[in-house]
C-alpha positions as CSV (number, residue, x, y, z in Angstrom):
1,M,-3.2,-61.3,-2.9
2,A,-3.2,-57.8,-4.5
3,K,0.1,-56.0,-5.1
4,T,0.8,-52.7,-3.5
5,F,2.4,-50.2,-5.9
6,L,4.2,-47.1,-4.7
7,K,4.8,-45.3,-7.9
8,R,2.7,-44.8,-11.1
9,L,3.9,-45.0,-14.8
10,L,2.3,-44.7,-18.0
11,L,3.6,-46.8,-20.9
12,V,2.7,-45.7,-24.5
13,D,3.5,-48.0,-27.4
14,D,1.6,-49.0,-30.5
15,E,3.1,-52.5,-30.4
16,E,1.2,-54.8,-28.0
17,G,4.2,-57.1,-27.4
18,I,6.3,-54.2,-26.3
19,R,3.7,-53.0,-24.0
20,T,3.0,-56.3,-22.4
21,V,6.8,-57.3,-21.7
22,L,7.8,-53.7,-20.6
23,G,4.6,-53.6,-18.5
24,I,5.5,-56.8,-16.8
25,A,9.1,-55.9,-16.1
26,L,8.0,-52.6,-14.7
27,E,5.5,-54.1,-12.4
28,D,8.0,-56.4,-11.2
29,R,10.2,-53.3,-10.2
30,G,7.2,-52.2,-7.9
31,Y,5.4,-49.6,-10.3
32,E,1.8,-49.4,-11.1
33,V,1.7,-49.4,-14.9
34,F,-1.1,-48.0,-17.2
35,L,-0.8,-49.2,-20.8
36,A,-1.8,-47.0,-23.9
37,A,-1.6,-47.9,-27.5
38,N,-1.8,-44.5,-28.9
39,G,-1.5,-40.8,-28.0
40,E,-5.2,-40.1,-27.5
41,Q,-5.6,-43.0,-25.0
42,A,-2.4,-42.0,-23.4
43,L,-3.8,-38.5,-22.7
44,E,-7.0,-39.9,-21.4
45,L,-5.1,-42.2,-19.0
46,F,-2.7,-39.3,-18.1
47,R,-5.5,-37.0,-17.1
48,R,-7.3,-39.7,-15.0
49,H,-4.3,-41.2,-13.2
50,D,-1.7,-38.3,-13.1
51,P,1.4,-40.6,-13.3
52,A,4.7,-39.0,-12.3
53,I,6.6,-40.7,-15.4
54,V,5.6,-41.3,-19.0
55,L,7.4,-43.7,-21.2
56,T,6.4,-43.4,-24.9
57,D,7.5,-44.6,-28.3
58,I,8.4,-41.7,-30.4
59,K,6.9,-43.1,-33.8
60,M,3.2,-44.0,-33.6
61,P,0.2,-43.7,-36.0
62,G,-1.8,-40.6,-35.4
63,M,-0.5,-38.5,-32.5
64,D,3.4,-39.3,-32.3
65,G,5.5,-39.2,-29.3
66,I,6.7,-35.6,-29.8
67,E,3.2,-34.2,-30.0
68,L,2.3,-36.3,-27.0
69,L,5.4,-35.0,-25.1
70,Q,4.2,-31.4,-25.9
71,R,0.7,-31.8,-24.7
72,I,1.8,-33.5,-21.5
73,K,4.3,-30.7,-20.7
74,N,1.7,-28.1,-21.4
75,E,-0.8,-29.6,-19.0
76,R,1.6,-30.7,-16.3
77,P,5.2,-29.5,-16.8
78,E,6.5,-31.4,-13.8
79,T,5.9,-34.8,-15.4
80,E,9.0,-36.6,-16.5
81,V,8.7,-38.0,-20.1
82,I,11.3,-40.8,-21.5
83,V,11.0,-41.5,-25.2
84,F,11.8,-44.7,-26.9
85,T,13.6,-44.4,-30.4
86,G,14.7,-46.5,-33.3
87,H,18.3,-46.5,-34.4
88,G,17.3,-44.2,-37.4
89,D,15.3,-41.8,-35.3
90,M,18.3,-39.8,-33.7
91,E,17.1,-36.4,-35.0
92,L,13.7,-37.0,-33.5
93,A,15.3,-37.9,-30.1
94,I,17.2,-34.7,-30.0
95,R,13.9,-32.9,-30.8
96,S,12.3,-34.6,-27.9
97,L,15.2,-33.1,-25.6
98,K,14.4,-29.7,-26.9
99,Y,10.7,-30.2,-25.7
100,D,12.1,-31.1,-22.3
101,A,12.0,-34.8,-22.4
102,T,14.0,-36.4,-19.5
103,D,15.8,-38.9,-21.5
104,F,15.5,-41.2,-24.6
105,I,16.3,-44.9,-25.0
106,T,17.0,-46.6,-28.2
107,K,15.0,-49.9,-29.1
108,P,15.2,-52.6,-28.1
109,V,15.0,-51.6,-24.5
110,G,17.5,-53.0,-22.3
111,D,16.9,-53.5,-18.6
112,E,20.0,-51.6,-17.3
113,V,19.5,-48.7,-19.6
114,L,15.8,-48.5,-18.6
115,E,16.7,-48.6,-14.9
116,V,19.3,-45.8,-15.4
117,A,16.8,-43.7,-17.2
118,L,14.1,-44.3,-14.5
119,D,16.6,-43.5,-11.7
120,R,17.5,-40.2,-13.6
121,A,13.8,-39.3,-13.8
122,W,13.2,-39.9,-10.2
123,E,16.2,-38.0,-9.2
124,K,14.8,-35.0,-11.1
125,I,11.5,-35.4,-9.5
126,R,13.2,-35.4,-6.2
127,L,15.4,-32.3,-7.0
128,K,12.2,-30.5,-8.3
129,S,10.3,-31.3,-5.0
130,Q,13.0,-30.0,-3.0
131,L,13.3,-26.9,-5.0
132,R,9.6,-26.3,-4.7
133,E,9.7,-26.9,-0.9
134,H,12.8,-24.5,-0.6
135,T,11.1,-21.9,-2.7
136,Q,7.8,-22.2,-0.5
137,E,10.0,-21.8,2.6
138,L,11.7,-18.9,1.1
139,E,8.3,-17.3,0.3
140,R,7.1,-18.0,3.8
141,L,10.3,-16.5,5.3
142,V,10.1,-13.4,3.1
143,E,6.4,-13.0,4.0
144,E,7.2,-13.4,7.7
145,K,10.2,-10.9,7.5
146,T,8.0,-8.5,5.6
147,R,5.4,-8.8,8.3
148,Q,8.0,-8.2,11.0
149,L,9.5,-5.2,9.1
150,I,6.0,-3.7,8.7
151,E,5.2,-4.2,12.4
152,A,8.5,-2.8,13.3
153,E,7.8,0.4,11.2
154,R,4.3,0.6,12.9
155,M,5.8,0.4,16.4
156,A,8.5,3.0,15.2
157,A,5.7,5.3,14.1
158,V,3.7,4.7,17.4
159,G,7.1,5.5,19.2
160,Q,7.5,8.6,17.2
161,T,4.0,9.7,17.8
162,V,4.2,8.9,21.6
163,A,7.4,10.9,21.7
164,G,5.8,13.8,20.1
165,L,2.7,13.6,22.2
166,A,4.9,13.5,25.3
167,H,6.7,16.8,24.0
168,A,3.5,18.3,23.3
169,I,2.0,17.6,26.8
170,K,5.3,18.7,28.4
171,N,4.9,22.0,26.7
172,I,1.2,22.4,27.9
173,T,2.0,21.4,31.5
174,G,5.0,23.9,31.4
175,G,2.4,26.5,30.4
176,C,0.1,25.5,33.1
177,G,2.8,25.7,35.7
178,G,3.7,29.2,34.5
179,G,0.0,30.2,34.8
180,I,-0.2,28.7,38.3
181,Y,2.9,30.6,39.3
182,V,1.4,33.9,38.0
183,L,-1.8,33.1,40.0
184,E,0.0,32.2,43.2
185,K,2.0,35.5,43.0
186,G,-1.3,37.3,42.4
187,L,-2.8,35.8,45.4
188,E,0.4,36.5,47.5
189,L,0.4,40.1,46.4
190,D,-3.4,40.5,46.1
191,N,-2.7,41.8,42.6
192,Q,-5.7,41.7,40.1
193,E,-3.5,42.1,37.1
194,Y,-1.4,39.0,38.0
195,L,-4.7,37.0,38.8
196,H,-6.3,38.0,35.6
197,K,-3.0,37.1,33.5
198,G,-2.5,33.8,35.3
199,L,-6.0,32.8,34.9
200,Q,-5.8,33.6,31.2
201,M,-2.7,31.4,30.9
202,V,-4.4,28.6,32.7
203,K,-7.4,28.9,30.4
204,G,-5.3,28.9,27.3
205,N,-3.5,25.8,28.2
206,V,-6.7,23.9,29.2
207,N,-8.0,24.8,25.7
208,R,-4.8,23.5,24.3
209,I,-5.4,20.2,26.0
210,K,-8.9,20.2,24.6
211,A,-7.6,20.8,21.1
212,L,-5.0,18.1,21.3
213,S,-7.5,15.5,22.6
214,M,-9.8,16.4,19.6
215,D,-6.9,16.2,17.2
216,L,-5.7,13.0,18.5
217,L,-9.3,11.4,18.4
218,N,-9.8,12.7,14.8
219,F,-6.3,11.4,13.8
220,A,-7.1,8.0,15.2
221,K,-10.5,7.6,13.5
222,P,-10.9,5.9,10.2
223,W,-11.7,8.6,7.8
224,K,-13.8,8.2,4.6
225,P,-15.0,11.0,2.3
226,H,-18.7,11.8,2.2
227,Y,-19.7,13.3,-1.1
228,T,-22.7,15.6,-1.8
229,T,-23.6,18.0,-4.4
230,C,-23.1,21.6,-3.4
231,D,-21.6,25.1,-4.3
232,P,-17.9,24.9,-4.2
233,N,-17.9,28.4,-3.0
234,L,-19.9,27.5,0.1
235,P,-17.0,26.3,2.3
236,C,-15.1,29.5,1.6
237,R,-18.1,31.9,2.5
238,E,-18.8,29.8,5.7
239,V,-15.2,29.8,7.0
240,A,-15.0,33.5,6.3
241,E,-18.2,34.1,8.4
242,L,-16.7,32.1,11.2
243,T,-13.4,33.8,11.3
244,A,-14.6,37.3,10.4
245,S,-15.1,38.4,14.1
246,R,-11.8,37.2,15.3
247,C,-10.0,38.8,12.2
248,S,-11.7,42.1,13.0
249,E,-10.6,41.9,16.8
250,C,-7.0,41.2,15.7
251,G,-7.0,44.0,13.2
252,V,-6.4,41.7,10.3
253,K,-8.3,42.3,7.0
254,L,-10.2,39.3,5.6
255,E,-11.1,39.2,2.0
256,L,-13.2,36.6,0.1
257,E,-12.7,35.9,-3.6
258,P,-15.2,33.2,-4.6
259,D,-15.3,32.0,-8.3
260,P,-18.3,33.7,-9.9
261,D,-18.5,31.0,-12.5
262,A,-18.3,28.0,-10.1
263,Q,-21.0,25.3,-10.7
264,P,-22.5,22.9,-8.1
265,C,-20.6,19.6,-8.1
266,L,-20.0,16.5,-6.1
267,M,-17.6,17.2,-3.2
268,D,-17.0,16.4,0.4
269,Y,-18.2,19.7,1.9
270,E,-17.4,19.0,5.5
271,S,-13.8,17.9,4.8
272,V,-13.0,20.9,2.5
273,H,-14.6,23.1,5.2
274,R,-12.4,21.7,7.9
275,C,-9.2,22.1,5.9
276,L,-10.0,25.6,4.9
277,L,-10.8,26.6,8.5
278,D,-7.6,25.1,9.6
279,L,-5.6,26.9,7.0
280,V,-7.3,30.4,7.8
281,T,-6.8,29.8,11.6
282,N,-3.1,29.3,10.9
283,A,-3.0,32.3,8.6
284,L,-4.7,34.4,11.4
285,D,-2.0,33.3,13.9
286,A,0.9,34.1,11.5
287,C,-0.5,37.6,11.1
288,T,-1.1,38.3,14.8
289,E,2.4,37.0,15.6
290,K,4.0,39.7,13.3
291,D,4.7,43.3,14.4
292,F,2.9,45.2,11.7
293,T,3.8,48.7,11.2
294,D,0.6,49.5,9.4
295,G,-1.6,48.3,12.2
296,G,-2.5,44.8,10.8
297,G,-2.1,42.0,8.1
298,S,-4.5,40.5,5.6
299,I,-5.9,37.1,4.7
300,V,-7.5,36.1,1.3
301,I,-9.7,33.1,0.9
302,R,-10.1,32.2,-2.8
303,S,-11.9,29.4,-4.9
304,M,-11.1,28.8,-8.5
305,Y,-13.4,26.5,-10.7
306,E,-11.1,24.6,-13.0
307,A,-11.5,21.9,-15.8
308,D,-10.7,18.9,-13.7
309,G,-11.5,20.1,-10.0
310,I,-11.5,23.0,-7.5
311,Q,-8.6,24.9,-6.4
312,Y,-8.7,26.7,-3.0
313,Q,-6.2,29.1,-1.7
314,V,-5.5,30.8,1.7
315,E,-2.9,33.6,1.3
316,D,-1.7,35.7,4.2
317,S,0.7,38.6,4.7
318,G,1.9,37.2,8.1
319,K,5.4,36.4,9.3
320,G,6.0,33.5,6.7
321,M,8.3,30.5,7.3
322,D,11.9,30.0,7.0
323,A,13.3,26.9,5.1
324,D,13.6,24.7,8.1
325,T,10.0,25.3,9.1
326,Q,8.8,24.7,5.7
327,A,10.4,21.3,5.7
328,Q,8.6,20.3,8.7
329,V,5.3,22.0,8.4
330,F,3.2,18.8,7.6
331,K,4.9,16.6,10.4
332,G,3.2,15.6,13.4
333,F,3.3,17.6,16.5
334,F,5.3,20.3,14.9
335,T,4.0,23.7,15.4
336,T,4.9,27.3,14.5
337,K,2.5,28.7,17.1
338,G,4.7,28.3,20.1
339,S,2.5,27.6,23.1
340,K,-0.8,28.0,21.0
341,G,-0.6,25.1,18.8
342,T,-0.9,21.2,19.1
343,G,1.1,20.4,15.8
344,L,-1.5,18.1,14.4
345,G,-3.7,20.5,12.3
346,L,-1.8,20.6,9.1
347,M,-1.0,17.0,9.3
348,M,-4.7,16.2,9.5
349,T,-5.3,18.6,6.6
350,R,-2.8,16.9,4.4
351,R,-4.3,13.6,5.5
352,I,-7.8,14.7,4.3
353,V,-6.7,16.2,1.0
354,D,-4.7,13.0,0.2
355,G,-7.9,11.0,0.8
356,L,-9.8,13.2,-1.4
357,G,-7.3,12.4,-4.1
358,G,-6.1,16.1,-4.2
359,T,-2.9,17.8,-3.4
360,I,-1.9,20.7,-1.0
361,E,1.2,22.8,-1.5
362,F,2.4,26.1,-0.2
363,E,4.8,29.1,-0.9
364,S,6.2,31.0,1.9
365,K,8.7,33.9,2.4
366,P,9.9,35.1,5.8
367,G,8.4,38.5,6.7
368,K,6.1,38.5,3.7
369,G,3.5,35.8,4.2
370,T,2.3,32.4,3.0
371,L,0.1,31.0,0.2
372,F,-1.4,27.6,0.6
373,T,-3.1,26.0,-2.3
374,M,-5.4,22.9,-2.3
375,R,-6.5,21.2,-5.5
376,I,-9.5,19.0,-5.0
377,P,-10.4,16.7,-8.1
378,F,-14.1,16.5,-9.3
379,Q,-15.9,13.2,-8.3
380,A,-17.8,11.3,-11.0
381,Q,-21.7,11.2,-10.5
382,D,-23.1,7.8,-9.8
């Protein structure tokens, strides 16, 4: 009847008699024992059978026990190695401990000493296994807690967004209520001026709802740059053409200063156009909210071709921003436009500029105006 072994050992000694006697003694203790006469044969058996413990003589022809210990530890550091030494080999025994041997036993090997050394080796294996399990459990817990924190942050962000959205909607409905009230008064008094004013108020707030819906849809969409080769001055020109009529109606002077030396480059035209349009629209609102003594304000759109990218500027002579407003200008649902804004435009602009690898910054002085500067880096040609 074949024996059933629960634990594997590798025994290495160049003396056949020691291998035979120790091998039998170890098998009687329930070990499956693999025998090797030298270091090379030991490495072959070690790689094939992966024993938990290796017992090796320290002095052998060819590869000695110290070199075998080092090579085993390099391949499988968790293997426990016990070395056998002669009475005159104490210096070698101490060297083996420096190379992470579990223990050393002097020859001739006594049963009790061997048993103690093996027990110590199995205890180290048990402790290492527990430490590994605890480490894995700790890593799992850290991963789980990290996931929970991220989820909590996401929920907090959702809550903040919902709160801001509710505030924005509340403002819009308040504006609609005011418009309806004026309309009702116009109907009650048969006053055409009230009717016209109330209708304009309702229309304005309906447009705000449409703008808020579009901004929210755009904010929720995954956004990726789409690069094409074009004239970097083109977004400035087209934004100027789009806003020229409204600027004229509001008595705001619009100036365009494209870079005459700009060269065609790879850029996301649509995204840059959208950002510039938002900045110019904000600048126009800032100019029209100020009571100008000279009859109007001014807006300048600039492009500057630089060594590593394109710089765009939108400068206005509008009402400017105080310190508190400047600190919140890129936050969601924050607006300086009163009942006109949704508070998502500049947040989206910053998101787009970040996605293009660029930067956006501003300088503003109350009563004197604001300068926004976008820097968009060049993209490498494929």
